[in-house]
N, C-alpha and C positions, 0 to 999 in steps of 0.2 A: 441394413436398415435403410428404409426409404421414408421420405416425408410426403404426406398426401398432397396431391394437386387439387386445385379448386374443383375441377370437374369430377373428382372421385368422391365428393361429399354431397349428399342429398340435403342435409340439414346440420347446421351448427347454430346453437342458441345458448347464450350465457345469461344467467340471472343471479341476483344476490339472494342467498338463502337467509332464513331468519337468524341463523347462528353467525352471520357476518362473513361467510365464505362465498366464493363464486362457484356455481355449479354450471359446467358446460355439458350440454346434451349434444351428442354427435350421432349422426346416422350416415356411415360411409356406404358407398355402393356395395351391394352384395357381391362377394367373390369367394371362391372356394380355396384359393391358395394364399390368402393374406388375411390379417385381422388388425384391428386398431389396438396396439399395445399400450399406448398412453401418449404422453407429451413430453417434449423437451422444453424447458423454460429458460428465459433470458430476460434481462431488464435493460432498457436503453432509454435514456432521456426521460425518466419518470413514467415509462410505459412498460407493461409486461408483454413479452413476446412469446407466443405459444406456437410450437410446431407439432403437429399430430404425426405420430410415428406409425408407419405402415410396415408390418412385420410378417415374414413368411410363417405359415402355420407350423413348420417344423423348427422354427427359430425361437429364441428367447431374446428379445431386444431390451437393452438398458434404456430406461426412461426416468425422468424426474418425478412424474406423476403417472401412476398406473390407471388405466381405464377400467372402470367397473361395468360389468354387464348388468343392465337393469331389466330383470325379467318382468314380463307383463305390462310393459309400457311401450309407447310407440317409438321411443328413442332407445336403441339397443345399448348405447354406451354413455356413461357419465364420468366426468373428470371433475375433481374438486381442487380449486386453487385457494390457498389460505388468505391471500391478501386482496381485499376488495377496495383498497385505497387508490389504486392506479388503473388507468384504462388498460384494456387487454386487446392486443392485436393478434389475430390468427395469421401466421406466416406460412405461405404455401411453398411447394418445392421450387417454383421458379423465382422465389424471392419477393413476390408481390404479397400484399397483406390487406386484411380487412379488419376494422375495429369491430369487436363483437361485444364489448362491455365498456361503459363509461360510468364512473361513480357519480352519484348525485351531488 
């Protein structure tokens, strides 16, 4: 199991849905040997920390939140986080992070 690096992701966008959950749209770079399995979640100092799991096509990787393929949309994967009360940081393989969601 690998964690995605920043340069392996074309788009990551997080929005709050009408039902109060956070939907993260992700477009990893196209590759034939790996796929986005989902995310590992952690909480630290009132912030949600999300690591996107890069998995080999012949593997099944354990994740906290499974990525769903969204057919017919520009973003091929969607992940749903149930808690929209805390900021969400996307944590990359090198340990750096980017805030992708902040509650109002």
